[in-house]
N, C-alpha and C positions, 0 to 999 in steps of 0.2 A: 642408466648410462648418462654421463655428463655430455651435454651437447650445447651448441650455441643457440642463438635465438631462432634459427630456422632448421634446427635438427641435424647439423653436421657434427658428428662425434668429435670431441676434442682429443688431442693426441694422448692425453693421460687417462682417458676413459677406460674402464676395465674391458679386457678382451677375453672372450670365453671360447672354449672348444667348439661350442655350437655355432660360433660365427664362421667356422670353416665349413660347415655343412650347407654349402650353397649349390645351386644347380650348376652343372659343369658348363664351361664355355664351349660352344660348338665351333671349334676352330675350322673344321672342314667346310661347313656351310658358309661361314664368314669369308673363308679364303676363296670360295667360288664366287661370292658376291663382290669381293674387293680384291682384285688380282694383286694390288700393291702389298696388301697384308700377306697374301699367300707367298709372294716372292721373298718378302722379308723373313717370314717363318721358315721357308725352305733353306735359307742361308744360315739359320741359327743352329747352334749346338754341335755335338760330336767333336768338341774341342779335345785336344790331346790331354792325357794324363801322363806327365813326364817325371822322371827321377829328378830330385833336387839335391844340391850339395848339402852335406851335414858335417857335424863334428863327431862322428861315431854314434853308436847306439842304433836306434831304429831306422828302418828304411823310410825315406821321405818322398812323397809324391805330390805334385801340384797340377791343378787343372788350368790350362792355358786359355783364359777367357778373352784375351785380346784377339783370338781367331774368329770371333763373332763379327757380323757384317759392319757394325759401326765401331768395333774395336774394344768392347767391354762386356762384362757380365750384365750390365744394365740393359743391353739389347734384349735379353730374355724378358726382363721386367717390362720394358717398353712394349714388346709384343703382347704380353699378357694383359697389361693395363689398357692398351688400345683395343684389343679384341673384346675385352669386357665392356668398354665404353661403346663400341660399335654394336654389341649385342643388346645393350640397354637402349641404344638409340633406335633400334628396330629398323623399319623400312622407310623411315622419314628421309627426306633428301639429305645427302651427305653434307651439303653446303650449310645446313642448319646446325651441324655439330661443331661446337667450340670447346676445346679441351684446355684445362687449367691444371698445372702441377708445379710444385716446388721441387728444387733439386740442388744437390751439392755440386753438380756439374755434368757427370757422365750420363745420367738419365735424360737430362734436357737435350744433350747431343743426340742420343738415340731416338728420342721421341720426335725431335725436330726433323730428322731425316725421314722417319716413317710418316709423320703428318704431312710433310711436303709432298711425298709420293702419293699419299691418299687424297691430297687437296683439302685437308682439314685445318682450320684455324687453330693455332697453338699459342698459349701464353704461359710463360715460365716466371716464377719468383725465385731469385737467386741472391746470394750474398754479394755485396760490393767487392769482395775479395776474389770473385770469379776471374779466371785467367782471360786475357785478351783474346787468345786463340779460340776459346769457347764462345765468347760474345760475338766474334767475327763469324764463326760457323753458324750460330743461331740467326744472325742478321742475314747471312747468305741464303738461309733456308726459310726466310720469311716469318720467323717466330717473333712474337711480342715478348718483351722482357721488362720485368720490374726488379730493381735492385734494392736490397735491404742493407742498412749499415752493418758492416762486418762486426763492429764492436758489440752488437746485440746478440750475436751467436746464431746458430742454425735454428734454434727453437723459434726465434722471431721470424725467420724465413718461412717456416711451416705455418705459424700463426697468421702471418700476412696473407698467405694463400687461402687459409680457412676463412678469414674475414671477407676476402673477395668473393669466395663461393657463397657466403652467407648473404652478402649484399646484392649479388646479381646471379639469379638462378639460371641465367642464360649460359653460364659456364658449367661444363661437366668436370667436376673435380675428380682426378684419377686416384689420388690419396694412397700413395705407395706404402705408407706405414700401416694402413688398416685394410687395404683391399686384399681379400683372400686370394685373388688371382695371382698376386705376386708370389706368395709362399707356395701355392699349389702348383704353379708352373715349375718352380725350382724342384719341388718334390718329384714331379712327373718327368722332367728332362734332366737337369743338372745332376740330381741325386741318382736317378736310374742309370744315367750314363756312367757315373763313377762306379756303381755296383757292377755294371757289365765290364767295365775296363779293369776292375780288380780281378776278374776271372776266378772268383771263388775265394780269394784271399780275404780274410776278415780284417778290416782296419781296426786298430786299437784306439786311435784318437782322430777326431775330425776338428779342424781348426779353421775359423773364419772370422773376419772382422764383422762386427754386428751390423753396422749400417742400419737398414730397416729391420733386419732380422730375417728377411725373406730367404736369402741364401743359406744362412746359418741353420735356421730351423727347418726349411724345406728339405735341404739335403740330409739333415739329421733324421728326419722322419723316414726318408727313403732308405737310409743306411740301416736304421734300427729295425725296419721291416724285414731285413735279411740278417743283420748282425746286432742283436739286441744289446750286447754289452759295450758298444762303442761309446767312448767318452766324447763329450762335446766341450770345446773351449772357444769362448767368444773374446774377441780382441777389440779394445777401444783406445782412444788416445789418452796418454798419461795427463795431458793438459786438461781433460774433462772426461773422466771415465764414465762408463755405463752406470746409471743410477746415482751419480754424484749429486749431493745436496747443494753443491756450490752453484752460484748463478752462472749463466752463460758468459763467455768471455771472447775477446777477439784474438786470442793467441793462435798462431798458426798450428794446424793439426794435419795429420796425414789424411789424404783424400778419402772421402766417403766413409769417414770414421764413425759418425753417428752419436757422439756425446751430446746430451741435451741439457743437463743441468736441472736444478730445482727438484732433484729426486725423480725426475720423469724417466721411465723405462720404456723401451720399445714394445708396443703391444704384442707382437708375435712372440717376443722373447719371454714375456711374462708367463706364457703358457708352460715354459720349461725352466723357470728361474731356479728351482731347486736342483736342476740337473746339469746346468751349464756353468762351467768354471770361467772365471773372469781373469784376463790378463791385460796389461797395458803396454803400449809402446809410444815413446815420445816422437815428436816430429823430427828432431835431429837424428835420432836412431833410425827412423824410417828412411831418411835421405841417405844416411850412411849405408843402410842395407841395400838400397837401390844400386849404389856404386859398387858395393862388394859383390852383389849378384852378377852384375855385368862383367866384373873382372873374372869371376869364377866360371861363367857360362857363356859369355858373349851375348846374352839376351838382355833386353831392356824390360823392366817391370816397373809399375807405378808404386807410389808410396804405400798404398794399402796392401798391395801384393807383398811388398818388402816387410811390412809389419806382420803379415800372416806368416811369411817364410821364417822370419827371425823367431817368432813365437813357436812355430812348429819345430824349428831346429833345437831350441832350448828344451822343449818337451822330449824330443827324440833322444837327446843326450842322456836322459834319465831312464831310458827303456832298453831292453835287450835287442840285439840285431834281428831277432825273429819277429819283432813287432813292426807295425806299419802305421805311419802318421800321414794323413791326407789333408791337404789344404787347397785353397783356391787362389789363383793369381788373377785378380779382376781386370787389370788392364796393363798397358805398357808404359803408362805415365804421360803426363802432359808435356808439351814443348817447354813450358815455363820451368817445370821441375828439372828437366834435363839441362836447360840453359843455366840454371843455378848451379847444378853439379859440375858442369863443364867449364864454368867461368874460371 
């Protein structure tokens, strides 16, 4: 495995199925030890699976992840990563735990809320393009922030965090792209919730933006345990698609999109590369999708949710009415995105 000088696996290092064979996180015991973690976990999940507007063809369903406590699907990831960090920390004083993570935005928001409640020091590496509303929220919750020039792309945000972890082992790197807790919690909660909410109906297609690959692959594993034939479609920005050989760029992209550049592919997704279809959505298309969805439903969704919906709708148009396409709506969008649309 490719690692840096002190053994932190690089983002592009191979990821194997054996890497998912880890001891389970003991959420119950951790919740008893840390009431703030238990409260956060109790508020997670059981988000609605609602009908979505389409243009004919298959039935469309979307999971409303803005109903989680901090308003996004990343609340699930924050809970999983923090529980994993606390389990590794053991019985040492909580004040000695300092967590470090990179983020496109929403994970930092979720983690900062949870860390503040726990009394854990948190440090986040973000792009300089991060919205002011997010930076204000992080400051309000006592988080430390390092900003990386947006022109260097999200890959440099990740690598900056890895360098910090390598240089100072006093920080516990959560590492959302390689930490099995991310994928396994989505399999155990998001995916199983969808299976239950489908009520025995077999979905034909599962659509999700790639991001870390945790939601896409975790839910896929849960769905295929019951419905082996379900297709999987991953969505990334047209400005820098999944696996693109192009270098990172500072072009605006829909939120949480996960394009890396230099041919780097998300570790979780590489486990299913031959089975996941790839689609792209541009940032202008995603913004237009946000506005259209609000006109049609009265609901606000973020740009990644809009990218998922637009992709799912296009696929549904090619399928018969007896088919079902399921996607995820990660959040309701940032104030900055809505201000741009409403201007």
